[in-house]
N, C-alpha and C positions, 0 to 999 in steps of 0.2 A: 159484101162477102158472098151473099147468096147469088148475086149476078155473075160472080167469077167462079162459082163452084167450090168455095172454100168452106169446109165443115167447121162449125164452131158450136159452143155451148154457153149459154148465159141464162141465169135464173135470178131475176131481181128479188124474188121472195126470200132467197137464201143469203143475200148479201146484206151485211149489217149496216152499211152506210153508202148509199148510192149518190150522195151529194157530191162526192169527189169524182164520180164517174162510174160507169158500169164495167164490171169485170167480165171479160170474154175469155173462154178457154179454147185454145187453138192447138192444132196438131203441129208438131215440130216439122213434119214433112212438107207443110205448106209455108214454111218460113220465107223462102225466096219470093213467092207470089205475094205474100202479105207485105213484105218489105217494099216490093214494087208498087203495090196499091197505096201504101202510106206515103211514099215519096211522090207519086203522081197526083194524089189528092191533097197534099200539104196537110196531112193529119198529124196532130201532136199526140203521141202515144207514150206509154211507159211500160217497161218490162219490170214487173214487181215480183218479189218473192214474199212469201207469207212471213210477216214479222211477229205474228202472234200465234200461239199454239192452236191447232185445230182441236175442237172439242173431243174428237176421238183420240187424239194424241194425249190430251190431258187425262182422259179416262185410263189409258194404258199406263201413263206415268203414275197415276194414283194407285193402280193395281200393283205395280212393281214396288212402289214405296210401302204399301200395306203388307205385302208378302215379306219384304225385308224387315220391317218392323216386327212382325209376328215371329219371324225366325230369330231375331235378336232377343226378343223377350223369352222365347222358349229356351234358347241357349243360356240366358241369364238365370232362369229358374232352375235348369239342370245343374249349373255350376253351384248355385246356392244350396241346392238339395244335397249334392255330393259333398260339399264343404261341411255342411251341418251334420251329415250322416257319419263323417269320419271323426267327429269330435267326441 
């Protein structure tokens, strides 16, 4: 890829399991050139999508869940307080 001027990113320290191969991040604009290189060199490649949540996404999901839970608890407390106050 370097010989053909294709920009890429790969960091093996951030990859959880490199036994199945190294993950390279490529620009969409280089797709035609990458396809040509793969075909010319008989390279077996895969186009993957992340099947597991990214840790940052998990943190966001946890934050949204926590806010929703707190809002539900606060609403429940208000309903109970109003109900007991009217008796």
